Biopython code that builds the backbone (N, CA, C, O; Angstrom):
import numpy as np
from Bio.PDB.StructureBuilder import StructureBuilder

atoms = [
    (1, "MET", "N", (-11.920, -47.360, 10.567)),
    (1, "MET", "CA", (-13.049, -48.166, 10.975)),
    (1, "MET", "C", (-13.423, -47.789, 12.409)),
    (1, "MET", "O", (-12.561, -47.614, 13.270)),
    (2, "GLU", "N", (-14.695, -47.672, 12.632)),
    (2, "GLU", "CA", (-15.185, -47.319, 13.958)),
    (2, "GLU", "C", (-14.970, -48.482, 14.938)),
    (2, "GLU", "O", (-15.061, -49.647, 14.552)),
    (3, "PRO", "N", (-14.686, -48.159, 16.205)),
    (3, "PRO", "CA", (-14.507, -49.242, 17.192)),
    (3, "PRO", "C", (-15.763, -50.091, 17.365)),
    (3, "PRO", "O", (-15.673, -51.297, 17.595)),
    (4, "GLY", "N", (-16.932, -49.464, 17.255)),
    (4, "GLY", "CA", (-18.174, -50.215, 17.406)),
    (4, "GLY", "C", (-18.362, -51.245, 16.302)),
    (4, "GLY", "O", (-18.821, -52.358, 16.559)),
    (5, "LYS", "N", (-18.008, -50.877, 15.074)),
    (5, "LYS", "CA", (-18.113, -51.812, 13.945)),
    (5, "LYS", "C", (-17.144, -52.977, 14.114)),
    (5, "LYS", "O", (-17.489, -54.128, 13.847)),
    (6, "PHE", "N", (-15.925, -52.665, 14.562)),
    (6, "PHE", "CA", (-14.930, -53.719, 14.770)),
    (6, "PHE", "C", (-15.403, -54.712, 15.822)),
    (6, "PHE", "O", (-15.274, -55.923, 15.645)),
    (7, "LEU", "N", (-15.951, -54.195, 16.920)),
    (7, "LEU", "CA", (-16.443, -55.081, 17.969)),
    (7, "LEU", "C", (-17.639, -55.902, 17.502)),
    (7, "LEU", "O", (-17.802, -57.051, 17.911)),
    (8, "LEU", "N", (-18.470, -55.319, 16.653)),
    (8, "LEU", "CA", (-19.605, -56.048, 16.106)),
    (8, "LEU", "C", (-19.132, -57.202, 15.236)),
    (8, "LEU", "O", (-19.616, -58.325, 15.372)),
    (9, "TYR", "N", (-18.187, -56.928, 14.341)),
    (9, "TYR", "CA", (-17.668, -57.984, 13.479)),
    (9, "TYR", "C", (-16.921, -59.039, 14.284)),
    (9, "TYR", "O", (-17.014, -60.230, 13.985)),
    (10, "ALA", "N", (-16.186, -58.614, 15.297)),
    (10, "ALA", "CA", (-15.486, -59.568, 16.159)),
    (10, "ALA", "C", (-16.488, -60.458, 16.886)),
    (10, "ALA", "O", (-16.243, -61.652, 17.057)),
    (11, "GLY", "N", (-17.598, -59.897, 17.311)),
    (11, "GLY", "CA", (-18.632, -60.688, 17.964)),
    (11, "GLY", "C", (-19.227, -61.728, 17.032)),
    (11, "GLY", "O", (-19.485, -62.857, 17.449)),
    (12, "TYR", "N", (-19.449, -61.357, 15.763)),
    (12, "TYR", "CA", (-19.956, -62.321, 14.785)),
    (12, "TYR", "C", (-18.947, -63.439, 14.534)),
    (12, "TYR", "O", (-19.320, -64.607, 14.427)),
    (13, "VAL", "N", (-17.675, -63.076, 14.441)),
    (13, "VAL", "CA", (-16.632, -64.087, 14.215)),
    (13, "VAL", "C", (-16.555, -65.036, 15.408)),
    (13, "VAL", "O", (-16.443, -66.249, 15.230)),
    (14, "ILE", "N", (-16.612, -64.493, 16.619)),
    (14, "ILE", "CA", (-16.531, -65.327, 17.812)),
    (14, "ILE", "C", (-17.741, -66.251, 17.915)),
    (14, "ILE", "O", (-17.594, -67.425, 18.255)),
    (15, "SER", "N", (-18.934, -65.734, 17.624)),
    (15, "SER", "CA", (-20.111, -66.603, 17.687)),
    (15, "SER", "C", (-20.035, -67.698, 16.628)),
    (15, "SER", "O", (-20.456, -68.827, 16.878)),
    (16, "GLY", "N", (-19.512, -67.384, 15.468)),
    (16, "GLY", "CA", (-19.327, -68.399, 14.429)),
    (16, "GLY", "C", (-18.303, -69.447, 14.828)),
    (16, "GLY", "O", (-18.491, -70.636, 14.570)),
    (17, "CYS", "N", (-17.211, -69.005, 15.463)),
    (17, "CYS", "CA", (-16.189, -69.952, 15.917)),
    (17, "CYS", "C", (-16.733, -70.873, 17.008)),
    (17, "CYS", "O", (-16.446, -72.070, 17.007)),
    (18, "ILE", "N", (-17.505, -70.330, 17.925)),
    (18, "ILE", "CA", (-18.098, -71.156, 18.980)),
    (18, "ILE", "C", (-19.056, -72.172, 18.359)),
    (18, "ILE", "O", (-19.062, -73.338, 18.754)),
    (19, "PHE", "N", (-19.856, -71.741, 17.401)),
    (19, "PHE", "CA", (-20.778, -72.646, 16.722)),
    (19, "PHE", "C", (-20.014, -73.765, 16.011)),
    (19, "PHE", "O", (-20.383, -74.935, 16.122)),
    (20, "LEU", "N", (-18.950, -73.411, 15.280)),
    (20, "LEU", "CA", (-18.160, -74.416, 14.568)),
    (20, "LEU", "C", (-17.451, -75.365, 15.526)),
    (20, "LEU", "O", (-17.348, -76.561, 15.252)),
    (21, "CYS", "N", (-16.964, -74.844, 16.643)),
    (21, "CYS", "CA", (-16.345, -75.721, 17.645)),
    (21, "CYS", "C", (-17.357, -76.718, 18.194)),
    (21, "CYS", "O", (-17.022, -77.875, 18.445)),
    (22, "GLY", "N", (-18.583, -76.274, 18.379)),
    (22, "GLY", "CA", (-19.631, -77.183, 18.831)),
    (22, "GLY", "C", (-19.890, -78.290, 17.823)),
    (22, "GLY", "O", (-20.064, -79.448, 18.202)),
    (23, "ILE", "N", (-19.915, -77.942, 16.539)),
    (23, "ILE", "CA", (-20.109, -78.942, 15.491)),
    (23, "ILE", "C", (-18.942, -79.925, 15.473)),
    (23, "ILE", "O", (-19.141, -81.132, 15.340)),
    (24, "ILE", "N", (-17.732, -79.405, 15.607)),
    (24, "ILE", "CA", (-16.542, -80.261, 15.606)),
    (24, "ILE", "C", (-16.544, -81.193, 16.814)),
    (24, "ILE", "O", (-16.170, -82.360, 16.697)),
    (25, "VAL", "N", (-16.961, -80.690, 17.966)),
    (25, "VAL", "CA", (-17.048, -81.536, 19.160)),
    (25, "VAL", "C", (-18.113, -82.618, 18.952)),
    (25, "VAL", "O", (-17.909, -83.767, 19.344)),
    (26, "LEU", "N", (-19.229, -82.265, 18.349)),
    (26, "LEU", "CA", (-20.272, -83.262, 18.089)),
    (26, "LEU", "C", (-19.779, -84.360, 17.153)),
    (26, "LEU", "O", (-20.151, -85.521, 17.324)),
    (27, "TRP", "N", (-18.955, -84.021, 16.176)),
    (27, "TRP", "CA", (-18.403, -85.017, 15.265)),
    (27, "TRP", "C", (-17.352, -85.883, 15.948)),
    (27, "TRP", "O", (-17.031, -86.968, 15.463)),
    (28, "GLY", "N", (-16.811, -85.407, 17.077)),
    (28, "GLY", "CA", (-15.806, -86.181, 17.799)),
    (28, "GLY", "C", (-14.387, -85.930, 17.354)),
    (28, "GLY", "O", (-13.494, -86.717, 17.668)),
    (29, "ILE", "N", (-14.159, -84.855, 16.634)),
    (29, "ILE", "CA", (-12.814, -84.560, 16.131)),
    (29, "ILE", "C", (-11.965, -83.868, 17.192)),
    (29, "ILE", "O", (-10.776, -84.160, 17.321)),
    (30, "LEU", "N", (-12.559, -82.963, 17.943)),
    (30, "LEU", "CA", (-11.802, -82.094, 18.840)),
    (30, "LEU", "C", (-11.428, -82.758, 20.165)),
    (30, "LEU", "O", (-10.353, -82.491, 20.703)),
    (31, "LEU", "N", (-12.281, -83.603, 20.689)),
    (31, "LEU", "CA", (-12.034, -84.226, 21.988)),
    (31, "LEU", "C", (-11.361, -85.583, 21.807)),
    (31, "LEU", "O", (-11.589, -86.254, 20.800)),
    (32, "PRO", "N", (-10.527, -85.999, 22.780)),
    (32, "PRO", "CA", (-9.880, -87.314, 22.694)),
    (32, "PRO", "C", (-10.910, -88.444, 22.766)),
    (32, "PRO", "O", (-12.016, -88.248, 23.270)),
    (33, "PRO", "N", (-10.548, -89.614, 22.267)),
    (33, "PRO", "CA", (-11.524, -90.712, 22.206)),
    (33, "PRO", "C", (-11.944, -91.278, 23.566)),
    (33, "PRO", "O", (-12.979, -91.939, 23.658)),
    (34, "TYR", "N", (-11.167, -91.032, 24.616)),
    (34, "TYR", "CA", (-11.545, -91.586, 25.919)),
    (34, "TYR", "C", (-12.615, -90.766, 26.637)),
    (34, "TYR", "O", (-13.064, -91.157, 27.714)),
    (35, "ILE", "N", (-13.030, -89.644, 26.066)),
    (35, "ILE", "CA", (-14.126, -88.850, 26.626)),
    (35, "ILE", "C", (-15.440, -89.581, 26.318)),
    (35, "ILE", "O", (-15.662, -89.981, 25.175)),
    (36, "PRO", "N", (-16.306, -89.761, 27.313)),
    (36, "PRO", "CA", (-17.575, -90.464, 27.052)),
    (36, "PRO", "C", (-18.425, -89.743, 26.005)),
    (36, "PRO", "O", (-18.423, -88.515, 25.909)),
    (37, "GLN", "N", (-19.148, -90.542, 25.228)),
    (37, "GLN", "CA", (-19.944, -89.990, 24.128)),
    (37, "GLN", "C", (-21.046, -89.070, 24.644)),
    (37, "GLN", "O", (-21.336, -88.053, 24.013)),
    (38, "LYS", "N", (-21.655, -89.398, 25.757)),
    (38, "LYS", "CA", (-22.727, -88.546, 26.294)),
    (38, "LYS", "C", (-22.192, -87.166, 26.668)),
    (38, "LYS", "O", (-22.856, -86.156, 26.432)),
    (39, "PHE", "N", (-20.996, -87.119, 27.249)),
    (39, "PHE", "CA", (-20.394, -85.834, 27.595)),
    (39, "PHE", "C", (-20.056, -85.046, 26.338)),
    (39, "PHE", "O", (-20.260, -83.833, 26.286)),
    (40, "ARG", "N", (-19.540, -85.737, 25.324)),
    (40, "ARG", "CA", (-19.178, -85.083, 24.063)),
    (40, "ARG", "C", (-20.416, -84.476, 23.409)),
    (40, "ARG", "O", (-20.370, -83.341, 22.934)),
    (41, "ILE", "N", (-21.506, -85.212, 23.383)),
    (41, "ILE", "CA", (-22.737, -84.707, 22.778)),
    (41, "ILE", "C", (-23.280, -83.526, 23.576)),
    (41, "ILE", "O", (-23.686, -82.513, 23.004)),
    (42, "MET", "N", (-23.285, -83.664, 24.907)),
    (42, "MET", "CA", (-23.797, -82.577, 25.746)),
    (42, "MET", "C", (-22.961, -81.301, 25.563)),
    (42, "MET", "O", (-23.511, -80.210, 25.417)),
    (43, "PHE", "N", (-21.651, -81.444, 25.572)),
    (43, "PHE", "CA", (-20.767, -80.295, 25.428)),
    (43, "PHE", "C", (-20.906, -79.667, 24.044)),
    (43, "PHE", "O", (-20.907, -78.443, 23.920)),
    (44, "GLY", "N", (-21.021, -80.485, 23.014)),
    (44, "GLY", "CA", (-21.196, -79.972, 21.655)),
    (44, "GLY", "C", (-22.500, -79.215, 21.484)),
    (44, "GLY", "O", (-22.535, -78.163, 20.847)),
    (45, "VAL", "N", (-23.577, -79.752, 22.057)),
    (45, "VAL", "CA", (-24.877, -79.077, 21.953)),
    (45, "VAL", "C", (-24.843, -77.744, 22.689)),
    (45, "VAL", "O", (-25.395, -76.753, 22.211)),
    (46, "VAL", "N", (-24.198, -77.722, 23.849)),
    (46, "VAL", "CA", (-24.095, -76.463, 24.607)),
    (46, "VAL", "C", (-23.327, -75.423, 23.798)),
    (46, "VAL", "O", (-23.728, -74.260, 23.751)),
    (47, "LEU", "N", (-22.237, -75.820, 23.168)),
    (47, "LEU", "CA", (-21.464, -74.874, 22.358)),
    (47, "LEU", "C", (-22.265, -74.373, 21.158)),
    (47, "LEU", "O", (-22.226, -73.182, 20.847)),
    (48, "VAL", "N", (-22.980, -75.251, 20.491)),
    (48, "VAL", "CA", (-23.791, -74.847, 19.342)),
    (48, "VAL", "C", (-24.866, -73.859, 19.784)),
    (48, "VAL", "O", (-25.059, -72.818, 19.155)),
    (49, "LEU", "N", (-25.561, -74.190, 20.868)),
    (49, "LEU", "CA", (-26.617, -73.292, 21.351)),
    (49, "LEU", "C", (-26.061, -71.956, 21.814)),
    (49, "LEU", "O", (-26.693, -70.920, 21.607)),
    (50, "TYR", "N", (-24.880, -71.962, 22.441)),
    (50, "TYR", "CA", (-24.273, -70.703, 22.884)),
    (50, "TYR", "C", (-23.856, -69.844, 21.686)),
    (50, "TYR", "O", (-23.996, -68.621, 21.726)),
    (51, "GLY", "N", (-23.348, -70.472, 20.624)),
    (51, "GLY", "CA", (-23.001, -69.731, 19.412)),
    (51, "GLY", "C", (-24.227, -69.086, 18.783)),
    (51, "GLY", "O", (-24.173, -67.940, 18.335)),
    (52, "ILE", "N", (-25.338, -69.827, 18.750)),
    (52, "ILE", "CA", (-26.592, -69.282, 18.217)),
    (52, "ILE", "C", (-27.093, -68.144, 19.108)),
    (52, "ILE", "O", (-27.549, -67.116, 18.607)),
    (53, "TYR", "N", (-27.009, -68.328, 20.419)),
    (53, "TYR", "CA", (-27.447, -67.298, 21.370)),
    (53, "TYR", "C", (-26.654, -66.011, 21.185)),
    (53, "TYR", "O", (-27.234, -64.926, 21.168)),
    (54, "ARG", "N", (-25.338, -66.118, 21.049)),
    (54, "ARG", "CA", (-24.508, -64.922, 20.847)),
    (54, "ARG", "C", (-24.875, -64.214, 19.548)),
    (54, "ARG", "O", (-24.945, -62.985, 19.510)),
    (55, "PHE", "N", (-25.109, -64.972, 18.492)),
    (55, "PHE", "CA", (-25.463, -64.374, 17.213)),
    (55, "PHE", "C", (-26.790, -63.629, 17.318)),
    (55, "PHE", "O", (-26.914, -62.504, 16.833)),
    (56, "ILE", "N", (-27.772, -64.250, 17.947)),
    (56, "ILE", "CA", (-29.092, -63.624, 18.073)),
    (56, "ILE", "C", (-29.019, -62.367, 18.930)),
    (56, "ILE", "O", (-29.625, -61.352, 18.586)),
    (57, "THR", "N", (-28.283, -62.417, 20.048)),
    (57, "THR", "CA", (-28.189, -61.229, 20.897)),
    (57, "THR", "C", (-27.465, -60.090, 20.182)),
    (57, "THR", "O", (-27.820, -58.926, 20.367)),
    (58, "LEU", "N", (-26.463, -60.405, 19.376)),
    (58, "LEU", "CA", (-25.791, -59.352, 18.604)),
    (58, "LEU", "C", (-26.755, -58.714, 17.600)),
    (58, "LEU", "O", (-26.770, -57.494, 17.440)),
    (59, "ARG", "N", (-27.551, -59.533, 16.933)),
    (59, "ARG", "CA", (-28.514, -59.000, 15.965)),
    (59, "ARG", "C", (-29.553, -58.123, 16.653)),
    (59, "ARG", "O", (-29.904, -57.059, 16.145)),
    (60, "LEU", "N", (-30.046, -58.567, 17.807)),
    (60, "LEU", "CA", (-31.052, -57.779, 18.521)),
    (60, "LEU", "C", (-30.475, -56.453, 19.013)),
    (60, "LEU", "O", (-31.153, -55.427, 18.951)),
    (61, "LYS", "N", (-29.239, -56.461, 19.497)),
    (61, "LYS", "CA", (-28.605, -55.214, 19.936)),
    (61, "LYS", "C", (-28.416, -54.262, 18.764)),
    (61, "LYS", "O", (-28.610, -53.055, 18.908)),
    (62, "LEU", "N", (-28.040, -54.794, 17.607)),
    (62, "LEU", "CA", (-27.860, -53.953, 16.428)),
    (62, "LEU", "C", (-29.193, -53.352, 15.975)),
    (62, "LEU", "O", (-29.253, -52.175, 15.621)),
    (63, "GLN", "N", (-30.248, -54.145, 15.986)),
    (63, "GLN", "CA", (-31.568, -53.627, 15.609)),
    (63, "GLN", "C", (-32.043, -52.566, 16.594)),
    (63, "GLN", "O", (-32.609, -51.551, 16.189)),
    (64, "GLN", "N", (-31.817, -52.796, 17.883)),
    (64, "GLN", "CA", (-32.220, -51.819, 18.893)),
    (64, "GLN", "C", (-31.441, -50.513, 18.724)),
    (64, "GLN", "O", (-32.000, -49.424, 18.858)),
    (65, "LYS", "N", (-30.148, -50.635, 18.429)),
    (65, "LYS", "CA", (-29.327, -49.437, 18.224)),
    (65, "LYS", "C", (-29.798, -48.665, 16.995)),
    (65, "LYS", "O", (-29.833, -47.435, 17.016)),
    (66, "ASN", "N", (-30.159, -49.371, 15.925)),
    (66, "ASN", "CA", (-30.643, -48.709, 14.715)),
    (66, "ASN", "C", (-31.985, -48.022, 14.963)),
    (66, "ASN", "O", (-32.215, -46.923, 14.458)),
    (67, "GLU", "N", (-32.866, -48.647, 15.728)),
    (67, "GLU", "CA", (-34.154, -48.021, 16.037)),
    (67, "GLU", "C", (-33.969, -46.793, 16.920)),
    (67, "GLU", "O", (-34.647, -45.783, 16.729)),
    (68, "ASP", "N", (-33.047, -46.874, 17.896)),
    (68, "ASP", "CA", (-32.811, -45.725, 18.760)),
    (68, "ASP", "C", (-32.196, -44.555, 17.998)),
    (68, "ASP", "O", (-32.554, -43.401, 18.239)),
    (69, "SER", "N", (-31.282, -44.843, 17.089)),
    (69, "SER", "CA", (-30.635, -43.759, 16.333)),
    (69, "SER", "C", (-31.590, -43.146, 15.308)),
    (69, "SER", "O", (-31.412, -41.998, 14.900)),
    (70, "ARG", "N", (-32.584, -43.897, 14.902)),
    (70, "ARG", "CA", (-33.550, -43.379, 13.934)),
    (70, "ARG", "C", (-34.391, -42.273, 14.542)),
    (70, "ARG", "O", (-34.779, -41.346, 13.830)),
    (71, "PHE", "N", (-34.685, -42.336, 15.833)),
    (71, "PHE", "CA", (-35.518, -41.342, 16.495)),
    (71, "PHE", "C", (-34.740, -40.138, 16.997)),
    (71, "PHE", "O", (-35.342, -39.160, 17.441)),
    (72, "LEU", "N", (-33.427, -40.187, 16.935)),
    (72, "LEU", "CA", (-32.644, -39.032, 17.414)),
    (72, "LEU", "C", (-32.431, -38.017, 16.334)),
    (72, "LEU", "O", (-31.795, -36.990, 16.568)),
]
sb = StructureBuilder()
sb.init_structure("model")
sb.init_model(0)
sb.init_chain("A")
sb.init_seg("    ")
for serial, (resi, resn, name, xyz) in enumerate(atoms, 1):
    if name == "N":
        sb.init_residue(resn, " ", resi, " ")
    sb.init_atom(name, np.array(xyz, "f"), 0.0, 1.0, " ", f" {name:<3s}", serial, name[0])
structure = sb.get_structure()
């Protein structure tokens, strides 16, 4: 397996894990009950958005790489 493919798949797995952690934090499973609800919601939303951001940037980099290799 090529190192680039491995890093691509690892990036997808990491973005998925960050997204799932955000969902779990929003449900209130991951953080202790004494954490304020507003902080839990804010932290969960940030994690969800960061997971989506990582996924989108990986897709855009892959598309850019495919377009560049097509012209070579």
